[in-house]
GUFI-568525 format. One record per residue (C-alpha): residue number from 0; residue in one letter; x negated, y negated, z. Coordinates in Angstrom, 3 decimals, m for minus. Each point is the difference from the previous one (the first is absolute). Layout:
{pt NUM; "A"; {X; Y; Z}}
...
This chain:
{pt 0; "M"; {m24.465; m5.652; m1.279}}
{pt 1; "Y"; {m1.148; 3.265; m1.652}}
{pt 2; "N"; {m1.597; m1.610; m3.134}}
{pt 3; "K"; {m1.950; m2.250; 2.203}}
{pt 4; "F"; {m1.746; 3.078; 1.681}}
{pt 5; "L"; {m0.114; 2.425; m2.889}}
{pt 6; "I"; {m3.189; m1.586; m1.815}}
{pt 7; "P"; {m2.073; m0.147; 3.403}}
{pt 8; "A"; {0.884; 3.277; 0.951}}
{pt 9; "L"; {m0.670; 1.686; m3.311}}
{pt 10; "A"; {m3.238; m2.022; 0.015}}
{pt 11; "I"; {m1.047; 1.599; 3.400}}
{pt 12; "F"; {1.579; 3.572; m1.003}}
{pt 13; "S"; {m2.531; m0.129; m3.302}}
{pt 14; "A"; {m2.994; m1.130; 1.895}}
{pt 15; "A"; {0.464; 2.909; 2.657}}
{pt 16; "I"; {0.707; 2.711; m2.722}}
{pt 17; "L"; {m3.366; m0.618; m1.673}}
{pt 18; "A"; {m1.553; m0.046; 3.279}}
{pt 19; "E"; {1.344; 3.674; 0.433}}
{pt 20; "V"; {m1.019; 0.841; m3.559}}
{pt 21; "V"; {m3.577; m1.115; 0.951}}
{pt 22; "W"; {0.230; 1.885; 3.610}}
{pt 23; "A"; {1.103; 3.136; m1.882}}
{pt 24; "W"; {m2.593; 0.138; m2.849}}
{pt 25; "K"; {m2.845; m0.756; 2.790}}
{pt 26; "K"; {1.153; 2.483; 2.576}}
{pt 27; "K"; {1.007; 2.629; m3.108}}
{pt 28; "K"; {3.506; m0.019; 1.451}}
{pt 29; "S"; {2.540; 1.519; m2.204}}
{pt 30; "V"; {2.826; m1.957; 0.990}}
{pt 31; "F"; {1.199; m1.452; m3.325}}
{pt 32; "N"; {1.079; 1.647; m3.254}}
{pt 33; "V"; {0.256; m2.323; m3.087}}
{pt 34; "K"; {3.260; 1.315; m1.285}}
{pt 35; "E"; {1.589; 0.110; 3.477}}
{pt 36; "T"; {m1.060; m3.700; 0.800}}
{pt 37; "A"; {1.177; m0.829; m3.607}}
{pt 38; "S"; {3.277; 1.411; 1.160}}
{pt 39; "N"; {0.294; m1.884; 3.156}}
{pt 40; "F"; {m0.822; m3.533; m1.516}}
{pt 41; "F"; {2.936; 0.897; m2.294}}
{pt 42; "I"; {2.414; 0.738; 2.669}}
{pt 43; "F"; {m1.088; m3.154; 1.793}}
{pt 44; "G"; {0.376; m2.280; m3.687}}
{pt 45; "V"; {3.531; 1.720; m0.368}}
{pt 46; "L"; {0.657; m1.330; 3.796}}
{pt 47; "Q"; {m1.186; m3.399; m0.726}}
{pt 48; "L"; {2.284; m0.247; m3.317}}
{pt 49; "I"; {3.035; 0.919; 1.889}}
{pt 50; "K"; {m0.774; m1.770; 3.075}}
{pt 51; "P"; {2.305; m3.265; m0.723}}
{pt 52; "L"; {2.765; 2.525; m0.199}}
{pt 53; "T"; {m1.012; 2.181; 3.019}}
{pt 54; "L"; {m0.816; m3.095; 2.138}}
{pt 55; "A"; {3.203; m1.830; m0.837}}
{pt 56; "W"; {2.010; 3.411; 0.916}}
{pt 57; "Q"; {m1.666; 0.257; 3.332}}
{pt 58; "V"; {0.011; m3.729; 0.814}}
{pt 59; "G"; {3.965; 0.278; m0.746}}
{pt 60; "V"; {0.800; 2.830; 1.676}}
{pt 61; "L"; {m1.778; m1.384; 3.192}}
{pt 62; "A"; {1.547; m3.509; m0.490}}
{pt 63; "F"; {3.531; 1.756; m0.456}}
{pt 64; "F"; {m0.154; 1.305; 3.596}}
{pt 65; "S"; {m1.220; m3.008; 1.522}}
{pt 66; "Q"; {3.499; m1.538; m0.265}}
{pt 67; "F"; {0.814; 2.565; 2.876}}
{pt 68; "Q"; {m2.878; m1.428; 2.581}}
{pt 69; "L"; {1.691; m0.717; 3.066}}
{pt 70; "W"; {m2.773; m2.624; 0.434}}
{pt 71; "K"; {m3.625; m1.137; m1.727}}
{pt 72; "I"; {m3.165; 0.334; 1.781}}
{pt 73; "P"; {m2.191; m2.897; m0.712}}
{pt 74; "M"; {m2.992; 0.678; m1.831}}
{pt 75; "N"; {m3.238; m0.885; 1.787}}
{pt 76; "V"; {m3.403; 1.849; 0.683}}
{pt 77; "G"; {1.389; 1.657; 2.483}}
{pt 78; "T"; {3.412; 1.261; m1.373}}
{pt 79; "V"; {m2.216; 0.907; m3.299}}
{pt 80; "L"; {m2.336; 2.340; 1.906}}
{pt 81; "L"; {3.221; 1.510; 1.761}}
{pt 82; "A"; {1.313; 0.692; m3.501}}
{pt 83; "V"; {m2.865; 1.794; m1.396}}
{pt 84; "V"; {m0.158; 2.174; 3.173}}
{pt 85; "F"; {4.018; 0.828; m0.418}}
{pt 86; "V"; {m0.201; 0.388; m3.707}}
{pt 87; "D"; {m2.941; 2.375; 0.320}}
{pt 88; "L"; {1.899; 1.991; 2.100}}
{pt 89; "L"; {2.945; m0.014; m2.471}}
{pt 90; "Y"; {m2.477; 0.727; m2.500}}
{pt 91; "Y"; {m1.264; 3.194; 1.852}}
{pt 92; "V"; {3.530; 1.111; m0.172}}
{pt 93; "Q"; {0.144; m0.642; m3.873}}
{pt 94; "H"; {m3.250; 1.653; m0.542}}
{pt 95; "R"; {1.056; 3.048; 2.364}}
{pt 96; "L"; {3.450; 0.537; m1.872}}
{pt 97; "L"; {m2.063; m0.375; m3.440}}
{pt 98; "H"; {m2.027; 3.133; 1.102}}
{pt 99; "E"; {2.750; 2.099; 2.126}}
{pt 100; "N"; {2.877; m0.700; m2.373}}
{pt 101; "R"; {m0.149; 1.938; m3.017}}
{pt 102; "F"; {1.663; m2.416; m2.505}}
{pt 103; "L"; {m2.069; m2.762; 1.373}}
{pt 104; "W"; {m2.970; 2.033; m0.262}}
{pt 105; "T"; {0.764; 0.096; m4.078}}
{pt 106; "L"; {m1.096; m4.033; 0.236}}
{pt 107; "H"; {m2.735; 0.497; 2.024}}
{pt 108; "N"; {m1.716; 3.000; m1.496}}
{pt 109; "V"; {m2.028; m2.138; m2.403}}
{pt 110; "H"; {m1.709; m1.843; 2.639}}
{pt 111; "H"; {m1.186; 3.416; 0.969}}
{pt 112; "S"; {m0.502; 2.152; m2.737}}
{pt 113; "S"; {m3.696; m1.246; m0.975}}
{pt 114; "P"; {m2.924; 2.725; 1.251}}
{pt 115; "W"; {m2.054; m3.181; 0.097}}
{pt 116; "M"; {m0.337; m2.597; 2.641}}
{pt 117; "N"; {m1.062; m3.617; m1.123}}
{pt 118; "L"; {1.237; m3.324; 0.368}}
{pt 119; "T"; {2.043; 0.195; m3.425}}
{pt 120; "T"; {1.990; 2.862; 1.731}}
{pt 121; "S"; {1.611; m2.858; 1.671}}
{pt 122; "F"; {1.723; m0.798; m3.047}}
{pt 123; "R"; {1.759; 3.022; m0.467}}
{pt 124; "L"; {3.631; m1.162; 1.090}}
{pt 125; "N"; {3.341; 1.254; m1.442}}
{pt 126; "W"; {1.428; m2.700; m2.371}}
{pt 127; "L"; {3.560; 0.883; 1.315}}
{pt 128; "G"; {m1.201; m0.268; 3.613}}
{pt 129; "P"; {1.070; m3.606; 0.280}}
{pt 130; "L"; {3.726; 0.926; m0.459}}
{pt 131; "V"; {0.115; 1.646; 3.586}}
{pt 132; "S"; {m2.788; m1.695; 1.889}}
{pt 133; "P"; {1.808; m3.218; 0.776}}
{pt 134; "F"; {2.885; 1.978; 1.921}}
{pt 135; "F"; {m2.413; 0.977; 2.877}}
{pt 136; "Y"; {m0.726; m3.417; 0.869}}
{pt 137; "V"; {3.303; m1.107; 0.323}}
{pt 138; "P"; {0.143; 0.362; 3.858}}
{pt 139; "A"; {m2.834; m2.812; 0.233}}
{pt 140; "I"; {2.381; m1.955; m1.869}}
{pt 141; "L"; {2.610; 0.683; 2.277}}
{pt 142; "L"; {m1.656; m0.491; 2.802}}
{pt 143; "G"; {m0.915; m3.694; m1.236}}
{pt 144; "F"; {m3.385; 0.158; m1.420}}
{pt 145; "Q"; {m0.201; m2.326; m2.780}}
{pt 146; "L"; {m0.605; 1.423; m3.671}}
{pt 147; "K"; {m3.567; m2.004; m0.190}}
{pt 148; "A"; {m0.942; 1.660; 3.109}}
{pt 149; "I"; {0.790; 3.426; m1.536}}
{pt 150; "L"; {m1.871; m0.886; m3.206}}
{pt 151; "V"; {m3.060; m0.693; 1.816}}
{pt 152; "F"; {m0.072; 3.337; 1.554}}
{pt 153; "F"; {0.587; 1.371; m3.667}}
{pt 154; "F"; {m3.092; m1.800; m1.297}}
{pt 155; "L"; {m2.340; 0.820; 3.167}}
{pt 156; "N"; {1.138; 3.390; m0.305}}
{pt 157; "L"; {m0.914; m0.068; m3.663}}
{pt 158; "V"; {m3.363; m1.060; 0.166}}
{pt 159; "F"; {m0.608; 1.633; 3.230}}
{pt 160; "Q"; {0.690; 3.564; m1.394}}
{pt 161; "F"; {m2.098; m0.685; m2.991}}
{pt 162; "F"; {m3.007; 0.236; 1.865}}
{pt 163; "L"; {0.872; 3.513; 1.766}}
{pt 164; "H"; {m0.256; 1.759; m3.370}}
{pt 165; "T"; {m3.479; 0.872; 0.529}}
{pt 166; "E"; {m2.787; 2.445; 0.827}}
{pt 167; "S"; {m2.732; m2.617; 0.349}}
{pt 168; "I"; {1.288; m1.256; 3.628}}
{pt 169; "D"; {m0.991; 2.558; 2.716}}
{pt 170; "R"; {1.797; 0.111; 2.889}}
{pt 171; "I"; {0.748; m2.831; 2.309}}
{pt 172; "P"; {m0.216; 1.431; 3.614}}
{pt 173; "F"; {1.570; m3.024; 1.895}}
{pt 174; "L"; {2.732; m0.649; m2.701}}
{pt 175; "E"; {0.937; 3.758; m0.559}}
{pt 176; "G"; {3.330; 1.211; 1.470}}
{pt 177; "W"; {0.996; m3.612; 0.472}}
{pt 178; "L"; {m0.546; m1.929; m3.521}}
{pt 179; "N"; {0.698; 1.871; m3.493}}
{pt 180; "T"; {m3.198; 0.706; m1.186}}
{pt 181; "P"; {m1.725; 1.540; m3.105}}
{pt 182; "S"; {m0.776; 3.128; 2.222}}
{pt 183; "A"; {3.916; m0.087; 1.026}}
{pt 184; "H"; {0.970; m0.356; m3.542}}
{pt 185; "R"; {m2.375; 2.600; m1.516}}
{pt 186; "V"; {1.936; 2.189; 2.579}}
{pt 187; "H"; {3.350; m1.008; m1.338}}
{pt 188; "H"; {m0.962; 0.613; m3.671}}
{pt 189; "G"; {m1.039; 3.507; 0.849}}
{pt 190; "S"; {1.576; 2.988; m1.142}}
{pt 191; "N"; {m1.485; 2.389; 2.865}}
{pt 192; "P"; {2.785; 1.595; 2.191}}
{pt 193; "L"; {m1.780; m2.191; 2.701}}
{pt 194; "Y"; {0.850; m3.037; m1.464}}
{pt 195; "I"; {3.245; 0.227; m1.818}}
{pt 196; "D"; {2.502; m2.522; 1.283}}
{pt 197; "K"; {m2.175; m1.919; 2.191}}
{pt 198; "N"; {m1.189; m3.921; 0.392}}
{pt 199; "Y"; {2.574; m1.733; m1.424}}
{pt 200; "G"; {m0.374; m3.329; 1.725}}
{pt 201; "G"; {m0.683; m2.974; m2.398}}
{pt 202; "I"; {m2.322; m2.123; 2.276}}
{pt 203; "L"; {0.522; 1.287; 3.414}}
{pt 204; "M"; {m0.594; 3.789; 1.129}}
{pt 205; "V"; {1.714; m0.740; 3.328}}
{pt 206; "W"; {3.510; 1.483; m1.715}}
{pt 207; "D"; {m1.938; 3.279; m0.840}}
{pt 208; "R"; {m1.136; 0.301; 3.430}}
{pt 209; "M"; {3.310; m0.737; 1.290}}
{pt 210; "F"; {1.935; 2.175; m2.165}}
{pt 211; "G"; {m2.559; 3.026; m0.244}}
{pt 212; "T"; {m1.169; 0.037; m3.753}}
{pt 213; "Y"; {m3.740; m1.493; 0.837}}
{pt 214; "Q"; {m2.397; 1.997; m1.256}}
{pt 215; "K"; {m3.869; m0.863; m0.271}}
{pt 216; "E"; {m2.354; 1.136; m2.325}}
{pt 217; "E"; {m1.277; 3.255; 0.793}}
{pt 218; "E"; {m0.911; 2.130; m2.741}}
{pt 219; "P"; {m0.608; m0.903; m3.925}}
{pt 220; "V"; {2.919; m1.522; m1.790}}
{pt 221; "K"; {1.403; 1.807; m2.839}}
{pt 222; "Y"; {1.651; m2.693; m2.076}}
{pt 223; "G"; {3.131; 0.784; m2.293}}
{pt 224; "V"; {3.348; 1.346; 0.490}}
{pt 225; "T"; {0.485; 3.978; 0.985}}
{pt 226; "T"; {2.154; 0.384; m3.283}}
{pt 227; "G"; {m3.112; m0.612; m2.096}}
{pt 228; "F"; {m1.588; m2.482; m2.388}}
{pt 229; "M"; {2.291; m1.481; m2.484}}
{pt 230; "G"; {m2.249; m1.775; m2.391}}
{pt 231; "H"; {m1.042; m3.197; m0.897}}
{pt 232; "N"; {3.123; m1.002; m1.969}}
{pt 233; "P"; {1.621; m3.225; 1.794}}
{pt 234; "F"; {3.547; 0.896; m0.743}}
{pt 235; "K"; {m0.406; 3.386; 0.706}}
{pt 236; "V"; {m1.495; m0.787; 3.447}}
{pt 237; "V"; {2.939; m2.516; 0.759}}
{pt 238; "F"; {2.938; 1.863; m1.404}}
{pt 239; "L"; {m0.667; 3.965; 0.233}}
{pt 240; "P"; {0.738; 0.118; 3.862}}
{pt 241; "I"; {3.393; m1.536; m0.543}}
{pt 242; "I"; {0.932; 2.483; m2.970}}
{pt 243; "Q"; {m1.104; 2.916; 2.167}}
{pt 244; "Y"; {2.270; m1.312; 2.714}}
{pt 245; "F"; {2.902; m0.150; m2.302}}
{pt 246; "R"; {m0.675; 3.331; m1.325}}
{pt 247; "G"; {0.053; 1.287; 3.559}}
{pt 248; "D"; {m3.617; 1.330; m0.045}}
{pt 249; "Y"; {m1.872; m2.757; 2.083}}
{pt 250; "T"; {m1.035; 0.479; 3.660}}
{pt 251; "R"; {m1.736; m1.983; 2.727}}
{pt 252; "E"; {m3.643; 0.412; 0.640}}
{pt 253; "I"; {0.120; 1.768; 3.186}}
{pt 254; "Q"; {2.320; 2.844; m1.725}}
{pt 255; "N"; {m2.403; 1.085; m2.349}}
{pt 256; "I"; {m2.299; 0.776; 2.850}}
{pt 257; "P"; {0.291; 3.787; 1.342}}
{pt 258; "E"; {1.495; 0.076; 3.167}}
{pt 259; "E"; {m3.105; 1.410; 1.761}}
{pt 260; "Q"; {m2.441; m2.931; m1.314}}
{pt 261; "R"; {2.275; m2.656; 1.370}}
{pt 262; "P"; {m1.224; m2.172; 3.305}}
{pt 263; "S"; {1.890; 1.642; 2.844}}
{pt 264; "K"; {1.942; m2.119; 2.192}}
{pt 265; "P"; {m1.434; m1.470; 2.968}}
{pt 266; "I"; {0.551; 2.267; 3.160}}
{pt 267; "T"; {1.628; m2.135; 2.787}}
{pt 268; "K"; {m0.729; 3.101; 2.688}}
{pt 269; "T"; {m2.892; m1.450; 2.121}}
{pt 270; "T"; {m3.342; 1.941; 0.552}}
{pt 271; "P"; {m2.466; 0.144; 1.970}}
{pt 272; "K"; {m3.213; m2.246; m1.456}}
{pt 273; "R"; {m2.838; 3.358; 0.713}}
{pt 274; "T"; {2.337; 2.254; m2.341}}
{pt 275; "K"; {m0.505; m2.696; m3.082}}
{pt 276; "T"; {m2.352; 1.556; m2.636}}
{pt 277; "P"; {m2.731; m2.585; m1.335}}
{pt 278; "T"; {0.755; m0.992; m3.469}}
{pt 279; "G"; {m3.703; m0.817; m1.158}}
{pt 280; "P"; {m1.407; m2.921; m1.351}}
{pt 281; "H"; {1.777; m2.396; m2.281}}
{pt 282; "K"; {m0.260; 0.401; m3.675}}
{pt 283; "P"; {0.120; m3.626; m1.912}}
{pt 284; "H"; {1.134; m0.289; m3.500}}
{pt 285; "P"; {m2.774; 1.162; m2.271}}
{pt 286; "S"; {m0.087; m3.266; m1.853}}
{pt 287; "L"; {m1.076; m1.971; 3.104}}
{pt 288; "P"; {m3.121; m0.758; 1.145}}
């Protein structure tokens, strides 16, 4: 199934990247760095080389737990859509833990460590990540969803999220806060204090709205991580956070922000509207028209 969709997906990705390069050149946007882009492609290439092993592991884990299903949900258009929504919720949980658990953040750091945002940034995935990812989707298997339905989500999420890693698309007002958009995902990649630990949803933003982690794009995004730029060496950006963790000198993103700069928690006490101070006009991302 994976190989069946790989070639068409790669063709679409290649065409989109080329279009983004042309856009950046015409608009004089510094969203690409040659060494960084080469590193992104190398990381992606290794991911594809080890894909037969990692995919076998992921499918094997989920297939193992399928023997504990009390019932099986039949596979049709309706149940596949239901599976996509439920698995998207599980993705939210996974993604949030990847950021908010110190060890799991070592496996996700590589995806956020680049100071540049372009479509090839989506290729920056830790080679060890597939070892833990299938366990987050076991609840879907135990509830009776078929493995094929879950794999449909994985493929849709892979393609959908690829197109979120760009500055070439402005905010989409009628979708913001409901579906994941390039604007929402730029926020997610920001190391600004306001943006850290925000917008975890894969396809839907409703989970972030429900659990208080949604943040709209309000100020220019500073990409990268608060621990600083690690260079272009793909082996370093993949493995250094893990090494630092076992050395005992590794922290979460928010822990590197001074206390006084961290966003204050929402105040639950109600305040009369007439006492509110105007916040001023909205300032868009500088790269957006």
